[in-house]
VOPAGU-2260 file (C-alpha; in pm, 1 decimal, decimal comma):
REM VOPAGU-2260
SITE   aa  ch    i         X         Y         Z
SITE  UNK   A    0   -5748,0  -21843,6  -19916,8
SITE  UNK   A    1   -5907,1  -22231,8  -19867,2
SITE  UNK   A    2   -5705,7  -22464,6  -19699,1
SITE  UNK   A    3   -5752,4  -22851,3  -19786,5
SITE  UNK   A    4   -5549,0  -23193,9  -19716,9
SITE  UNK   A    5   -5419,5  -23460,3  -19917,6
SITE  UNK   A    6   -5278,8  -23806,6  -19758,7
SITE  UNK   A    7   -5057,8  -24019,7  -19908,2
SITE  UNK   A    8   -5062,4  -24342,6  -19802,4
SITE  UNK   A    9   -4714,0  -24477,9  -19696,4
SITE  UNK   A   10   -4395,3  -24315,7  -19559,4
SITE  UNK   A   11   -4231,2  -24304,9  -19899,3
SITE  UNK   A   12   -4181,3  -23943,5  -20042,5
SITE  UNK   A   13   -4500,5  -23881,5  -20266,7
SITE  UNK   A   14   -4442,6  -23800,3  -20686,3
SITE  UNK   A   15   -4590,5  -23452,9  -20555,6
SITE  UNK   A   16   -4252,9  -23374,1  -20393,6
SITE  UNK   A   17   -4119,6  -23417,8  -20716,7
SITE  UNK   A   18   -4346,5  -23280,8  -20971,9
SITE  UNK   A   19   -4733,2  -23227,1  -21000,3
SITE  UNK   A   20   -4880,3  -23473,2  -21254,3
SITE  UNK   A   21   -5066,5  -23307,1  -21481,7
SITE  UNK   A   22   -5438,9  -23530,1  -21592,9
SITE  UNK   A   23   -5411,6  -23733,7  -21278,7
SITE  UNK   A   24   -5683,4  -23688,5  -21037,0
SITE  UNK   A   25   -5469,7  -23517,2  -20684,4
SITE  UNK   A   26   -5742,1  -23594,1  -20422,1
SITE  UNK   A   27   -5824,5  -23361,1  -20119,5
SITE  UNK   A   28   -6059,2  -23329,9  -19835,3
SITE  UNK   A   29   -6104,9  -23092,8  -19528,5
SITE  UNK   A   30   -5910,4  -23197,6  -19224,1
SITE  UNK   A   31   -6099,0  -23422,7  -19006,6
SITE  UNK   A   32   -6334,7  -23501,7  -19247,2
SITE  UNK   A   33   -6518,2  -23851,4  -19314,4
SITE  UNK   A   34   -6268,7  -23910,5  -19595,6
SITE  UNK   A   35   -5965,7  -23760,8  -19414,0
SITE  UNK   A   36   -6014,5  -24042,4  -19112,5
SITE  UNK   A   37   -6087,2  -24310,0  -19413,1
SITE  UNK   A   38   -5754,8  -24228,6  -19547,9
SITE  UNK   A   39   -5566,0  -24193,2  -19204,2
SITE  UNK   A   40   -5695,9  -24566,8  -19131,5
SITE  UNK   A   41   -5650,6  -24741,8  -19476,3
SITE  UNK   A   42   -5276,4  -24590,4  -19422,8
SITE  UNK   A   43   -5216,0  -24802,8  -19149,4
SITE  UNK   A   44   -5187,9  -25105,6  -19400,4
SITE  UNK   A   45   -4896,6  -24886,1  -19540,6
SITE  UNK   A   46   -4707,0  -24809,6  -19196,8
SITE  UNK   A   47   -4777,7  -24482,5  -19196,9
SITE  UNK   A   48   -4868,4  -24150,3  -19412,2
SITE  UNK   A   49   -4771,8  -23791,6  -19522,0
SITE  UNK   A   50   -4974,8  -23511,8  -19494,8
SITE  UNK   A   51   -4994,6  -23247,7  -19729,8
SITE  UNK   A   52   -5170,0  -22893,8  -19727,9
SITE  UNK   A   53   -5332,6  -22788,3  -20031,6
SITE  UNK   A   54   -5407,5  -22397,6  -20076,6
SITE  UNK   A   55   -5660,0  -22273,9  -20310,9
SITE  UNK   A   56   -5670,3  -21878,7  -20381,5
SITE  UNK   A   57   -6084,6  -21805,1  -20378,8
SITE  UNK   A   58   -6027,2  -21660,7  -20728,5
SITE  UNK   A   59   -5985,6  -22011,6  -20886,4
SITE  UNK   A   60   -6345,6  -22127,4  -20725,0
SITE  UNK   A   61   -6639,5  -22107,2  -20950,8
SITE  UNK   A   62   -6975,5  -22248,7  -20883,2
SITE  UNK   A   63   -7055,2  -22223,8  -21279,7
SITE  UNK   A   64   -6968,0  -22591,7  -21528,5
SITE  UNK   A   65   -6904,0  -22342,4  -21793,4
SITE  UNK   A   66   -6666,7  -22080,2  -21668,4
SITE  UNK   A   67   -6574,3  -21755,0  -21861,7
SITE  UNK   A   68   -6216,3  -21755,2  -21713,8
SITE  UNK   A   69   -6001,7  -22094,4  -21754,1
SITE  UNK   A   70   -5849,2  -22311,8  -21473,9
SITE  UNK   A   71   -6133,3  -22296,2  -21222,2
SITE  UNK   A   72   -6204,3  -22509,1  -20958,5
SITE  UNK   A   73   -6619,6  -22624,6  -20927,2
SITE  UNK   A   74   -6732,0  -22567,9  -20600,5
SITE  UNK   A   75   -7030,0  -22831,8  -20546,2
SITE  UNK   A   76   -7330,5  -22673,1  -20370,9
SITE  UNK   A   77   -7670,5  -22735,3  -20315,9
SITE  UNK   A   78   -7744,9  -22530,4  -20626,1
SITE  UNK   A   79   -7547,1  -22702,2  -20892,4
SITE  UNK   A   80   -7492,6  -23046,9  -20718,4
SITE  UNK   A   81   -7794,3  -23173,5  -20984,9
SITE  UNK   A   82   -7573,9  -23076,6  -21249,9
SITE  UNK   A   83   -7281,6  -23263,3  -21107,4
SITE  UNK   A   84   -7432,1  -23549,5  -21079,2
SITE  UNK   A   85   -7581,2  -23576,0  -21401,2
SITE  UNK   A   86   -7227,8  -23474,4  -21576,9
SITE  UNK   A   87   -7079,7  -23704,2  -21369,7
SITE  UNK   A   88   -7368,4  -24002,6  -21522,6
SITE  UNK   A   89   -7283,9  -23874,7  -21822,5
SITE  UNK   A   90   -6945,0  -23891,3  -21869,0
SITE  UNK   A   91   -6882,8  -24236,4  -21676,5
SITE  UNK   A   92   -6501,4  -24286,2  -21520,0
SITE  UNK   A   93   -6287,5  -24006,4  -21458,1
SITE  UNK   A   94   -6106,2  -24028,6  -21733,9
SITE  UNK   A   95   -6365,0  -23916,4  -21951,9
SITE  UNK   A   96   -6545,4  -23674,2  -21677,2
SITE  UNK   A   97   -6161,9  -23508,9  -21663,8
SITE  UNK   A   98   -6159,0  -23458,7  -22092,6
SITE  UNK   A   99   -6486,7  -23290,8  -22081,6
SITE  UNK   A  100   -6405,6  -23057,0  -21775,7
SITE  UNK   A  101   -6104,6  -22960,0  -21964,3
SITE  UNK   A  102   -6314,0  -22869,2  -22260,1
SITE  UNK   A  103   -6468,3  -22664,8  -22015,7
SITE  UNK   A  104   -6170,6  -22480,3  -21881,8
SITE  UNK   A  105   -6194,3  -22670,6  -21531,7
SITE  UNK   A  106   -5928,0  -22793,4  -21330,1
SITE  UNK   A  107   -6074,2  -22947,0  -21077,9
SITE  UNK   A  108   -6401,6  -23015,6  -20832,2
SITE  UNK   A  109   -6427,5  -22917,1  -20470,5
SITE  UNK   A  110   -6733,2  -23143,1  -20355,7
SITE  UNK   A  111   -6594,7  -23079,9  -19992,7
SITE  UNK   A  112   -6967,1  -22963,3  -19861,7
SITE  UNK   A  113   -7074,1  -22973,0  -19539,0
SITE  UNK   A  114   -7435,0  -23116,5  -19622,0
SITE  UNK   A  115   -7361,8  -23483,9  -19609,3
SITE  UNK   A  116   -7751,9  -23585,2  -19717,9
SITE  UNK   A  117   -7703,1  -23363,3  -20008,3
SITE  UNK   A  118   -7429,7  -23567,6  -20154,2
SITE  UNK   A  119   -7642,0  -23873,9  -20119,9
SITE  UNK   A  120   -7554,3  -24225,7  -20246,2
SITE  UNK   A  121   -7312,4  -24032,4  -20478,2
SITE  UNK   A  122   -6958,4  -24081,8  -20268,9
SITE  UNK   A  123   -6811,2  -23976,0  -19939,5
SITE  UNK   A  124   -6777,5  -23551,5  -19997,3
SITE  UNK   A  125   -6378,1  -23490,4  -20158,1
SITE  UNK   A  126   -6236,4  -23250,4  -20381,5
SITE  UNK   A  127   -5945,3  -23306,4  -20688,6
SITE  UNK   A  128   -5751,2  -23107,5  -20934,7
SITE  UNK   A  129   -5604,0  -23264,3  -21223,7
SITE  UNK   A  130   -5358,5  -22953,8  -21315,2
SITE  UNK   A  131   -5160,5  -22728,6  -21093,1
SITE  UNK   A  132   -5122,0  -22337,4  -21148,3
SITE  UNK   A  133   -4859,6  -22190,1  -20978,4
SITE  UNK   A  134   -5082,5  -22007,7  -20755,4
SITE  UNK   A  135   -5202,7  -22319,4  -20550,5
SITE  UNK   A  136   -4949,9  -22415,5  -20333,5
SITE  UNK   A  137   -4904,4  -22796,3  -20150,0
SITE  UNK   A  138   -4668,8  -22849,3  -19899,4
SITE  UNK   A  139   -4564,7  -23105,7  -19668,1
SITE  UNK   A  140   -4695,0  -23076,2  -19346,1
SITE  UNK   A  141   -4619,2  -23406,2  -19150,7
SITE  UNK   A  142   -4480,4  -23753,9  -19203,4
SITE  UNK   A  143   -4662,7  -24014,4  -18937,5
SITE  UNK   A  144   -4554,3  -24338,1  -18860,8
SITE  UNK   A  145   -4769,8  -24590,5  -18766,5
SITE  UNK   A  146   -4524,9  -24880,8  -18696,7
SITE  UNK   A  147   -4541,0  -25100,2  -18402,5
């Protein structure tokens, strides 16, 4: 089961601890990735951060933007990145992109790819989900205070 991380800026409890917000992207990254480090750095302005582990079953992952079964997360690879980039260009803005992906039975994107040159100018590697089936587990693992 792949493990990812979400960093919530600030020390206050995240909405995640109450209920997942449907259709609002929840961003995640690999541990110690550039995105993970950036979020920790930004969190200095918030006095600290909360770290959540996210476990996604491998059967939720697919390489297809047209999966047969519902509730899939598309894993971006060198074989489908061009299609991902074209879809992001066509459906500009997260709201329109998510609406299109929902029509395709997709609940998230895993763009935590290792080859950063492949991703190019389209942003830091990251992942996000906008729907959380029961088999995706999110748990608080740490609260880090950065106050002086």
